[in-house]
C-alpha positions as CSV (number, residue, x, y, z in Angstrom):
1,X,107.8,1.1,36.4
2,X,104.1,2.1,36.3
3,X,104.8,4.9,33.9
4,X,106.6,2.5,31.6
5,X,103.6,0.2,31.7
6,X,101.3,3.0,30.9
7,X,103.2,4.2,27.9
8,X,103.6,0.6,26.5
9,X,99.8,-0.1,27.1
10,X,99.2,3.2,25.2
11,X,101.3,2.4,22.4
12,X,99.7,-1.2,22.2
13,X,96.2,0.1,22.3
14,X,96.8,2.8,19.7
15,X,98.4,0.2,17.5
16,X,95.4,-2.0,17.8
17,X,93.2,0.9,17.0
18,X,95.1,1.7,13.9
19,X,95.2,-1.9,12.8
20,X,91.4,-2.0,13.4
21,X,90.9,1.0,11.3
22,X,92.7,-0.7,8.4
23,X,90.9,-4.0,9.1
24,X,94.0,-6.0,9.9
25,X,92.0,-8.9,11.5
26,X,92.7,-10.6,13.8
27,X,96.0,-8.9,14.7
28,X,94.3,-5.9,16.1
29,X,92.6,-8.0,18.7
30,X,95.9,-9.2,20.0
31,X,97.4,-5.7,20.2
32,X,94.2,-4.4,21.9
33,X,94.2,-7.2,24.3
34,X,97.8,-6.6,25.3
35,X,97.3,-2.8,25.7
36,X,94.2,-3.2,27.6
37,X,95.7,-5.9,29.7
38,X,98.5,-3.6,30.7
39,X,96.1,-0.8,31.5
40,X,94.1,-3.1,33.6
41,X,97.1,-4.0,35.5
42,X,98.2,-0.5,36.1
43,X,94.5,0.4,37.2
44,X,94.6,-2.5,39.6
45,X,97.9,-1.5,41.1
46,X,96.9,2.2,41.5
47,X,93.3,1.3,42.7
48,X,91.7,3.3,39.9
49,X,88.4,1.6,39.9
50,X,86.7,3.3,36.9
51,X,89.8,2.7,34.7
52,X,90.0,-1.0,35.9
53,X,86.3,-1.5,34.9
54,X,86.7,-0.1,31.4
55,X,89.9,-2.0,30.8
56,X,88.7,-5.3,32.3
57,X,85.7,-5.1,30.1
58,X,87.9,-4.5,27.1
59,X,89.9,-7.4,28.0
60,X,86.9,-9.7,28.2
61,X,85.6,-8.4,24.9
62,X,89.1,-9.0,23.2
63,X,89.2,-12.5,24.6
64,X,85.8,-13.4,23.5
65,X,86.6,-12.0,20.0
66,X,89.8,-14.0,19.8
67,X,87.9,-17.2,21.0
68,X,85.2,-16.6,18.5
69,X,87.6,-16.2,15.7
70,X,89.6,-19.3,16.8
71,X,86.4,-21.4,17.2
72,X,85.1,-20.3,13.8
73,X,88.2,-21.6,12.2
74,X,87.9,-25.0,13.4
């Protein structure tokens, strides 16, 4: 199960990175959030603290970006 989450998280992160490179905003935020969220879950389940810190920080940044975009459209 963890291996599947890792691969799905990797696919989602790479999709987000690709969308970012082509400036497909804000879709890349959602893919990045989903991928980093899965990796944060894996890191928490495996007690991989350095990975958890990186991915949790990425989740926070993605959420702030999504909220900033959402609030800016109001």
